[in-house]
All heavy atoms as an XYZ file, in Angstrom:
636
protein
N      -7.892     17.325    -20.528
C      -6.845     16.717    -21.327
C      -6.675     15.276    -21.037
O      -6.456     14.487    -21.895
C      -5.501     17.426    -21.101
C      -5.395     18.885    -21.741
S      -3.914     19.674    -21.409
C      -2.910     18.908    -22.690
N      -6.869     14.874    -19.777
C      -6.704     13.530    -19.367
C      -7.857     12.705    -19.967
O      -7.605     11.590    -20.495
C      -6.696     13.375    -17.914
C      -6.743     11.937    -17.404
C      -5.467     14.096    -17.310
N      -9.058     13.218    -19.996
C     -10.207     12.550    -20.565
C     -10.007     12.357    -22.096
O     -10.350     11.269    -22.659
C     -11.547     13.364    -20.310
N      -9.444     13.397    -22.707
C      -9.144     13.270    -24.162
C      -8.128     12.221    -24.456
O      -8.219     11.426    -25.409
C      -8.622     14.619    -24.695
S      -8.491     14.607    -26.475
N      -7.078     12.039    -23.643
C      -6.111     10.978    -23.841
C      -6.746      9.641    -23.653
O      -6.440      8.696    -24.446
C      -4.932     11.189    -22.868
C      -3.975      9.894    -22.821
C      -4.027     12.375    -23.198
N      -7.614      9.490    -22.656
C      -8.311      8.307    -22.415
C      -9.177      7.846    -23.610
O      -9.168      6.704    -24.103
N      -9.975      8.834    -24.135
C     -10.819      8.544    -25.211
C     -10.099      8.279    -26.527
O     -10.397      7.331    -27.318
C     -11.924      9.680    -25.472
O     -11.181     10.829    -25.791
N      -8.945      8.923    -26.703
C      -8.117      8.643    -27.813
C      -7.505      7.234    -27.784
O      -7.433      6.579    -28.762
C      -7.036      9.702    -27.918
C      -6.247      9.746    -29.026
S      -7.253     10.340    -30.441
C      -6.114     10.176    -31.682
N      -7.088      6.811    -26.555
C      -6.636      5.472    -26.434
C      -7.703      4.444    -26.744
O      -7.386      3.416    -27.405
N      -8.921      4.716    -26.349
C     -10.054      3.796    -26.680
C     -10.223      3.764    -28.166
O     -10.512      2.669    -28.716
C     -11.321      4.295    -25.936
C     -12.495      3.223    -26.065
O     -12.089      2.021    -25.899
O     -13.545      3.688    -26.098
N     -10.260      4.841    -28.798
C     -10.409      4.910    -30.325
C      -9.295      4.154    -30.938
O      -9.555      3.375    -31.898
C     -10.505      6.399    -30.703
C     -11.727      7.063    -30.351
C     -10.318      6.463    -32.293
C     -11.750      8.503    -30.554
N      -8.082      4.307    -30.490
C      -7.008      3.594    -31.043
C      -7.133      2.055    -30.894
O      -6.838      1.313    -31.808
C      -5.627      3.945    -30.487
C      -4.984      5.155    -31.244
C      -3.709      5.625    -30.500
C      -4.609      4.773    -32.598
N      -7.678      1.664    -29.668
C      -7.896      0.281    -29.535
C      -8.869     -0.294    -30.467
O      -8.627     -1.347    -31.052
C      -8.318      0.022    -28.040
C      -8.630     -1.409    -27.739
C      -7.627     -2.297    -27.405
C      -9.998     -1.815    -27.728
C      -7.938     -3.633    -27.214
C     -10.282     -3.139    -27.579
C      -9.278     -4.122    -27.240
O      -9.587     -5.387    -26.992
N      -9.891      0.471    -30.746
C     -10.927     -0.044    -31.579
C     -10.463     -0.033    -33.048
O     -10.839     -0.920    -33.796
C     -12.218      0.946    -31.561
C     -13.116      0.649    -30.279
C     -14.213      1.729    -30.237
C     -13.635     -0.726    -30.274
N      -9.580      0.897    -33.424
C      -9.089      1.055    -34.786
C      -8.204     -0.133    -34.989
O      -8.219     -0.799    -36.106
C      -8.321      2.328    -34.929
C      -7.504      2.255    -36.279
C      -9.315      3.472    -35.028
N      -7.375     -0.565    -33.986
C      -6.426     -1.659    -34.209
C      -7.108     -3.002    -34.043
O      -6.818     -3.934    -34.799
C      -5.311     -1.589    -33.112
C      -4.145     -0.736    -33.647
C      -3.987      0.525    -33.116
C      -3.283     -1.206    -34.580
C      -2.906      1.349    -33.598
C      -2.248     -0.304    -35.020
C      -2.091      0.855    -34.502
O      -1.091      1.678    -34.947
N      -8.027     -3.187    -33.175
C      -8.634     -4.463    -32.881
C     -10.070     -4.599    -33.387
O     -10.534     -5.819    -33.502
C      -8.654     -4.758    -31.389
C      -7.181     -4.738    -30.870
O      -6.271     -5.237    -31.485
N      -7.044     -4.167    -29.632
N     -10.788     -3.598    -33.531
C     -12.234     -3.721    -33.895
C     -13.088     -4.247    -32.747
O     -12.582     -4.375    -31.588
N     -14.334     -4.465    -32.951
C     -15.204     -4.960    -32.029
C     -16.145     -5.927    -32.765
O     -17.120     -5.348    -33.443
C     -15.993     -3.836    -31.224
C     -16.779     -4.379    -30.063
O     -16.867     -5.595    -29.954
N     -17.161     -3.444    -29.311
N     -16.001     -7.158    -32.615
C     -16.716     -8.167    -33.440
C     -18.245     -8.200    -32.934
O     -19.093     -8.548    -33.746
C     -16.090     -9.525    -33.263
C     -14.774     -9.594    -33.917
C     -14.769     -9.205    -35.417
O     -15.649     -9.528    -36.140
N     -13.693     -8.502    -35.761
N     -18.463     -7.850    -31.685
C     -19.905     -7.957    -31.117
C     -20.772     -6.972    -31.906
O     -21.974     -7.172    -32.074
C     -19.948     -7.707    -29.685
C     -19.278     -8.733    -28.886
C     -19.351     -8.463    -27.423
C     -18.748     -9.568    -26.545
N     -18.727     -9.199    -25.165
N     -20.290     -5.856    -32.296
C     -21.068     -4.791    -33.024
C     -20.723     -4.661    -34.488
O     -20.979     -3.713    -35.109
C     -21.006     -3.456    -32.333
C     -21.675     -3.555    -30.917
C     -19.603     -2.926    -32.216
N     -19.979     -5.696    -34.894
C     -19.530     -5.812    -36.322
C     -18.598     -4.641    -36.866
O     -18.810     -4.186    -37.957
C     -20.705     -6.026    -37.284
O     -21.526     -4.866    -37.362
C     -21.476     -7.242    -36.970
N     -17.752     -4.165    -35.874
C     -16.774     -3.154    -36.333
C     -15.519     -3.923    -36.635
O     -14.989     -4.675    -35.760
C     -16.471     -2.180    -35.240
C     -17.562     -1.187    -34.953
C     -18.693     -0.908    -35.830
C     -17.678     -0.219    -33.934
N     -19.481     -0.019    -35.242
C     -18.899      0.454    -34.093
C     -16.932      0.015    -32.853
C     -19.322      1.467    -33.198
C     -17.307      0.930    -31.933
C     -18.418      1.734    -32.147
N     -15.032     -3.754    -37.835
C     -13.757     -4.468    -38.156
C     -12.598     -3.558    -37.852
O     -12.779     -2.288    -37.728
C     -13.770     -4.956    -39.645
O     -13.947     -3.789    -40.413
N     -11.381     -4.089    -37.710
C     -10.281     -3.273    -37.528
C      -9.877     -2.577    -38.783
O     -10.162     -3.020    -39.833
C      -9.017     -4.103    -37.018
C      -8.663     -5.274    -37.970
C      -7.597     -4.925    -38.897
O      -6.937     -3.889    -38.727
O      -7.506     -5.651    -39.841
N      -9.375     -1.351    -38.686
C      -9.208     -0.522    -39.838
C      -7.710     -0.296    -40.164
O      -7.399      0.256    -41.310
C      -9.804      0.835    -39.547
N      -6.780     -0.727    -39.339
C      -5.414     -0.408    -39.685
C      -4.899     -1.253    -40.775
O      -3.812     -0.828    -41.354
C      -4.610     -0.633    -38.371
S      -4.744      0.649    -37.223
N      -5.429     -2.407    -41.159
C      -4.977     -3.068    -42.285
C      -5.267     -2.360    -43.567
O      -4.512     -2.391    -44.545
C      -5.554     -4.524    -42.387
O      -6.978     -4.442    -42.424
N      -6.350     -1.609    -43.583
C      -6.701     -0.786    -44.779
C      -6.192      0.589    -44.709
O      -5.797      1.187    -45.877
C      -8.262     -0.684    -44.883
O      -8.901     -2.000    -44.867
N      -6.038      1.201    -43.604
C      -5.634      2.572    -43.453
C      -4.395      2.655    -42.554
O      -4.493      3.229    -41.420
C      -6.813      3.470    -42.873
C      -8.032      3.349    -43.760
C      -9.034      2.587    -43.298
C      -8.126      4.033    -44.864
C     -10.269      2.525    -44.100
C      -9.307      4.038    -45.667
C     -10.347      3.240    -45.176
O     -11.585      3.218    -45.909
N      -3.317      2.146    -42.962
C      -2.148      2.060    -42.143
C      -1.539      3.460    -41.817
O      -1.094      3.714    -40.694
N      -1.545      4.370    -42.821
C      -1.111      5.665    -42.606
C      -1.975      6.418    -41.591
O      -1.415      7.180    -40.774
C      -1.077      6.418    -43.947
C      -0.346      7.763    -43.924
C      -0.233      8.258    -45.338
N       0.039      9.683    -45.324
C      -0.037     10.443    -46.350
N      -0.474      9.982    -47.555
N       0.186     11.737    -46.223
N      -3.205      6.176    -41.629
C      -4.095      6.888    -40.634
C      -3.785      6.398    -39.208
O      -3.734      7.191    -38.296
C      -5.561      6.550    -41.008
C      -6.587      7.006    -40.069
C      -6.867      8.316    -39.916
C      -7.260      6.080    -39.224
C      -7.831      8.799    -39.084
C      -8.194      6.434    -38.341
C      -8.471      7.824    -38.205
N      -3.571      5.046    -39.097
C      -3.243      4.630    -37.746
C      -1.898      5.133    -37.257
O      -1.759      5.385    -36.004
C      -3.210      3.040    -37.816
S      -4.830      2.335    -38.070
N      -0.940      5.240    -38.125
C       0.350      5.874    -37.702
C       0.244      7.252    -37.253
O       0.821      7.682    -36.306
C       1.360      5.727    -38.872
N      -0.679      7.983    -37.921
C      -0.875      9.373    -37.471
C      -1.652      9.421    -36.163
O      -1.394     10.289    -35.310
C      -1.677     10.181    -38.584
C      -0.775     10.474    -39.762
C      -1.572     11.303    -40.728
N      -0.743     11.641    -41.828
C      -1.149     12.235    -42.949
N      -2.465     12.619    -43.003
N      -0.363     12.539    -43.877
N      -2.580      8.566    -35.943
C      -3.287      8.468    -34.652
C      -2.298      8.140    -33.503
O      -2.451      8.683    -32.448
C      -4.401      7.460    -34.704
C      -5.691      7.900    -35.397
C      -6.709      6.804    -35.354
C      -6.323      9.128    -34.730
N      -1.414      7.245    -33.752
C      -0.403      6.916    -32.692
C       0.475      8.203    -32.428
O       0.735      8.443    -31.242
C       0.551      5.864    -33.235
C      -0.172      4.492    -33.005
O      -0.892      4.253    -32.123
N       0.325      3.534    -33.891
N       0.841      8.858    -33.439
C       1.661     10.117    -33.231
C       0.865     11.126    -32.401
O       1.389     11.769    -31.544
C       2.141     10.675    -34.546
C       2.929     11.974    -34.508
C       4.199     11.751    -33.755
C       3.132     12.544    -35.849
N      -0.380     11.313    -32.763
C      -1.242     12.281    -32.073
C      -1.388     11.843    -30.587
O      -1.315     12.690    -29.715
C      -2.595     12.318    -32.720
C      -2.481     12.990    -34.138
C      -3.684     13.013    -31.840
C      -3.705     12.918    -35.003
N      -1.586     10.577    -30.344
C      -1.730     10.089    -29.009
C      -0.438     10.352    -28.146
O      -0.502     10.893    -27.046
C      -2.070      8.655    -28.969
C      -2.281      8.064    -27.525
C      -3.479      8.691    -26.896
C      -2.502      6.594    -27.595
N       0.714     10.085    -28.761
C       1.938     10.358    -28.052
C       2.152     11.795    -27.820
O       2.595     12.177    -26.656
C       3.159      9.688    -28.844
C       4.537     10.195    -28.343
C       3.062      8.218    -28.855
N       1.908     12.650    -28.798
C       2.094     14.065    -28.530
C       1.126     14.627    -27.566
O       1.435     15.557    -26.797
C       1.924     14.828    -29.910
C       3.077     14.618    -30.881
C       2.723     15.322    -32.257
C       4.375     15.094    -30.367
N      -0.097     14.096    -27.590
C      -1.118     14.602    -26.571
C      -0.771     14.170    -25.170
O      -0.911     14.905    -24.216
C      -2.448     14.073    -26.936
C      -3.610     14.873    -26.209
N      -4.021     16.044    -26.690
C      -4.267     14.496    -25.160
C      -4.995     16.514    -25.840
N      -5.150     15.572    -24.978
N      -0.185     12.917    -25.052
C       0.284     12.461    -23.751
C       1.407     13.335    -23.261
O       1.459     13.704    -22.062
C       0.611     11.038    -23.837
C       1.033     10.393    -22.538
C       0.109     10.077    -21.606
C       2.341     10.070    -22.264
C       0.427      9.595    -20.368
C       2.734      9.597    -21.012
C       1.660      9.296    -20.128
N       2.364     13.691    -24.131
C       3.504     14.567    -23.754
C       2.946     15.955    -23.347
O       3.394     16.508    -22.347
C       4.517     14.695    -24.864
C       5.253     13.310    -25.040
C       5.494     15.798    -24.580
C       6.090     13.227    -26.309
N       1.981     16.441    -24.021
C       1.426     17.778    -23.680
C       0.760     17.639    -22.285
O       0.789     18.684    -21.552
C       0.398     18.196    -24.743
N       0.100     16.548    -22.038
C      -0.640     16.399    -20.690
C       0.461     16.409    -19.559
O       0.317     17.014    -18.519
C      -1.441     15.101    -20.642
O      -2.384     15.080    -21.771
C      -2.138     14.963    -19.450
N       1.524     15.668    -19.786
C       2.635     15.585    -18.815
C       3.245     17.006    -18.563
O       3.437     17.450    -17.478
C       3.671     14.565    -19.276
C       3.161     13.240    -19.297
C       4.929     14.639    -18.349
C       2.755     12.606    -18.057
N       3.487     17.759    -19.665
C       4.020     19.129    -19.524
C       2.997     20.042    -18.829
O       3.409     20.820    -17.922
C       4.284     19.709    -20.904
S       5.741     18.950    -21.718
N       1.689     19.918    -19.066
C       0.678     20.701    -18.421
C       0.722     20.379    -16.960
O       0.583     21.252    -16.113
C      -0.659     20.447    -19.049
C      -1.751     21.233    -18.522
C      -1.899     22.613    -18.800
C      -2.716     20.652    -17.641
C      -2.859     23.373    -18.202
C      -3.732     21.385    -17.120
C      -3.854     22.709    -17.419
N       0.878     19.125    -16.549
C       0.798     18.768    -15.147
C       2.064     19.317    -14.503
O       1.948     19.790    -13.353
C       0.822     17.228    -15.039
C       0.828     16.742    -13.678
C      -0.382     16.850    -12.847
C       1.890     16.054    -13.131
C      -0.337     16.364    -11.548
C       1.924     15.587    -11.814
C       0.749     15.754    -11.041
N       3.231     19.230    -15.121
C       4.446     19.824    -14.586
C       4.369     21.266    -14.326
O       4.790     21.864    -13.329
C       5.638     19.443    -15.450
N       3.757     22.053    -15.372
C       3.629     23.456    -15.208
C       2.614     23.825    -14.096
O       2.846     24.718    -13.384
C       3.107     24.058    -16.503
C       4.154     24.141    -17.662
C       3.508     24.578    -18.948
C       5.313     25.080    -17.285
N       1.602     22.988    -13.894
C       0.758     23.303    -12.854
C       1.391     23.021    -11.468
O       1.149     23.708    -10.429
C      -0.540     22.470    -12.912
O      -0.273     21.135    -12.686
N       2.260     22.041    -11.362
C       2.997     21.820    -10.109
C       3.989     23.007     -9.843
O       4.051     23.420     -8.740
C       3.787     20.499    -10.207
C       3.012     19.262    -10.039
C       3.989     18.084    -10.223
C       2.309     19.150     -8.692
N       4.746     23.468    -10.885
C       5.612     24.547    -10.751
C       4.847     25.830    -10.282
O       5.233     26.524     -9.385
C       6.442     24.797    -12.024
C       7.372     23.678    -12.302
C       7.109     26.179    -12.000
C       7.985     23.750    -13.672
N       3.638     26.060    -10.915
C       2.869     27.253    -10.586
C       2.377     27.197     -9.123
O       2.405     28.147     -8.300
C       1.708     27.322    -11.553
O       0.853     28.360    -11.210
N       1.860     26.014     -8.776
C       1.381     25.913     -7.286
C       2.508     26.023     -6.367
O       2.364     26.649     -5.305
C       0.644     24.591     -7.126
O       1.510     23.537     -7.342
N       3.671     25.484     -6.645
C       4.820     25.671     -5.760
C       5.261     27.127     -5.600
O       5.434     27.626     -4.506
C       6.011     24.887     -6.259
C       7.301     25.028     -5.489
C       7.366     24.381     -4.262
C       8.262     25.795     -5.843
C       8.484     24.557     -3.476
C       9.424     25.947     -5.144
C       9.549     25.326     -3.895
N       5.207     27.896     -6.720
C       5.513     29.302     -6.704
C       4.530     30.131     -5.896
O       4.794     31.040     -5.122
C       5.691     29.882     -8.095
C       6.966     29.278     -8.764
C       7.119     29.933    -10.069
N       7.591     31.334     -9.806
C       7.627     32.228    -10.807
N       7.198     31.896    -12.079
N       8.002     33.417    -10.602
N       3.231     29.752     -6.043
C       2.146     30.438     -5.209
C       2.307     30.189     -3.761
O       2.256     31.124     -2.968
C       0.781     30.057     -5.712
C      -0.267     30.488     -4.823
C       0.544     30.669     -7.119
N       2.492     28.885     -3.430
C       2.504     28.601     -2.022
C       3.841     28.917     -1.316
O       3.970     28.916     -0.130
C       2.161     27.154     -1.774
C       0.790     26.872     -2.112
C       0.354     25.983     -3.025
C      -0.233     27.426     -1.339
C      -0.920     25.723     -3.285
C      -1.520     27.256     -1.614
C      -1.933     26.379     -2.588
N       4.955     29.274     -2.064
C       6.107     29.748     -1.458
C       6.035     31.249     -1.159
O       6.793     31.751     -0.260
C       7.321     29.419     -2.226
O       7.186     29.982     -3.549
C       7.625     27.978     -2.334
N       5.160     31.924     -1.843
C       5.059     33.452     -1.656
C       4.136     33.687     -0.432
O       4.280     34.730      0.215
C       4.515     34.129     -2.817
C       5.565     34.154     -4.018
C       4.979     35.049     -5.102
N       5.911     34.933     -6.126
C       5.680     35.500     -7.363
N       4.595     36.105     -7.600
N       6.588     35.442     -8.289
N       3.134     32.937     -0.266
C       2.199     33.123      0.786
C       2.236     32.036      1.792
O       2.501     30.903      1.562
C       0.782     33.226      0.223
C       0.643     34.218     -0.869
C       0.603     33.918     -2.182
C       0.625     35.580     -0.586
C       0.518     34.810     -3.178
C       0.531     36.586     -1.569
C       0.449     36.213     -2.928
N       1.842     32.432      3.066
C       1.736     31.398      4.121
C       0.430     30.526      3.895
O      -0.509     31.060      3.441
C       1.662     32.071      5.417
C       2.906     32.820      5.821
C       2.788     33.486      7.230
O       1.987     32.997      8.053
O       3.567     34.371      7.401
N       0.534     29.374      4.280
C      -0.740     28.410      4.162
C      -1.771     28.899      5.099
O      -1.505     29.527      6.080
C      -0.245     27.027      4.537
C       1.026     27.269      5.333
C       1.688     28.570      4.776
N      -3.006     28.698      4.774
C      -4.108     29.038      5.642
C      -3.973     28.318      7.006
O      -3.551     27.176      7.063
C      -5.373     28.690      4.907
C      -4.932     27.723      3.866
C      -3.495     27.987      3.593
N      -4.492     28.967      8.099
C      -4.481     28.405      9.330
C      -5.630     27.373      9.505
O      -6.763     27.519      8.942
C      -4.703     29.414     10.411
C      -3.598     30.442     10.487
C      -3.969     31.526     11.578
C      -2.284     29.779     10.822
N      -5.410     26.298     10.204
C      -6.507     25.350     10.474
C      -7.349     25.965     11.584
O      -7.057     26.960     12.197
C      -5.918     24.053     10.904
O      -5.264     24.133     12.144
N      -8.508     25.346     11.751
C      -9.431     25.860     12.823
C      -8.812     25.803     14.219
O      -9.033     26.745     15.040
C     -10.766     25.085     12.771
O     -10.546     23.777     13.019
N      -8.065     24.869     14.549
C      -7.439     24.777     15.823
C      -6.331     25.852     16.076
O      -6.270     26.405     17.064
C      -6.809     23.373     16.035
C      -7.795     22.185     16.176
C      -7.068     20.902     16.344
C      -8.115     19.826     16.530
N      -7.442     18.546     16.686
N      -5.596     26.084     14.979
C      -4.622     27.071     15.109
C      -5.176     28.494     15.195
O      -4.724     29.346     15.928
C      -3.611     27.099     13.856
C      -2.766     25.840     13.830
C      -2.034     25.749     12.539
O      -2.298     26.507     11.544
O      -0.972     24.963     12.467
N      -6.290     28.699     14.557
C      -7.024     30.007     14.583
C      -7.589     30.219     16.060
O      -7.524     31.333     16.527
C      -8.167     30.056     13.616
N      -8.052     29.140     16.620
C      -8.567     29.223     18.005
C      -7.424     29.548     18.994
O      -7.576     30.408     19.956
C      -9.298     27.934     18.417
C     -10.599     27.776     17.823
C     -11.171     26.404     18.136
O     -10.624     25.679     19.044
O     -12.220     26.068     17.480
N      -6.307     29.070     18.760
C      -5.080     29.230     19.722
C      -4.634     30.619     19.480
O      -4.191     31.201     20.459
C      -3.989     28.253     19.369
C      -4.331     26.796     19.760
O      -5.179     26.632     20.632
N      -3.605     25.854     19.195
N      -4.678     31.188     18.372
C      -4.247     32.661     18.201
C      -5.175     33.583     18.841
O      -4.735     34.632     19.298
C      -4.055     32.954     16.666
C      -2.838     32.430     16.034
C      -2.588     32.948     14.721
O      -3.414     33.860     14.203
O      -1.687     32.545     14.035
N      -6.467     33.337     18.838
C      -7.399     34.219     19.419
C      -7.421     34.277     20.917
O      -7.892     35.158     21.596
C      -8.835     33.963     18.907
O      -9.200     32.680     19.237
C      -8.901     34.214     17.415
N      -6.980     33.140     21.498
C      -6.969     33.046     22.979
C      -5.631     33.420     23.588
O      -4.715     33.689     23.053
C      -7.273     31.524     23.436
O      -6.372     30.685     22.902
C      -8.729     31.182     23.023
């Protein structure tokens, strides 16, 4: 999801500014409605990424509160002796 947001941002940059070195012109002057939709898509995808990250934090917190963390190698040696 993060890679998709990054690539979408790059596409939006090219659509708004173009790239004169490879003769790509900006497209928003001709397709304004298209650019507005791309902006909306980028914002919604960014919000979805933030929600996904929050849900993963909540899930990991719930898992690690139910179980004890694994012992380090030093703690395991102390328990066996």
